[in-house]
C-alpha angles and dihedrals in degrees: 000000000000139000093285091052089053093051091051090049092051092051093047090050090057095047119357093191094062112133117246090236086063093048090049091051091051096052102028101246135121117266094238089057092048092050089048090052093050093049090051090049089054095047090050088052094242088121107045098183147298127269135187114231109221126199102253092207090063090061098038094247104112096127112107119191135174120213120197108204120199116208123210096187108056090189091063094051095101092046092049090046091053094046090051093049087062094061103103096215091053106092095177137020122186137179109228125214118240111032120036096263145126130216121210130187115214133189114204140156098245150329094291093057089044091052097046092050092048094044101040105026107027112029095048095057111118106252099029109125101180142333132221117197127208121189119205112230094190136007118215101173134007121172145145093209118122126207109255123205115251091226139008 
């Protein structure tokens, strides 16, 4: 990866649907060369995919909650994490340092949906000791962007 790749990635993080012609104009390269670099970055796994960000309010799912899940069987941690990642409303699942616990971020429509998922899909999992739920009252920033170095 070089400086040009970083420039391409910065542009794509701002707007993933930007045409190659526009990227090539911004960095001073031929569109075919830009496309070749993007494909190489995809093959290398630097670019993992492209997603559309939808307005959650338009789909009645603007409630964000975080559930801390304490595990009593450390050997089941990976299995539990993989099971949680299959629950559609869970947007993120993380293993936290310190106590044997996971943290998941959910986006749901209301308290009833949150309770149902917690009670029927999370709490009954073998190895789950207890859960602690945090409901976000406001969201000031939500992004999947990562800070890229200016140079290599």
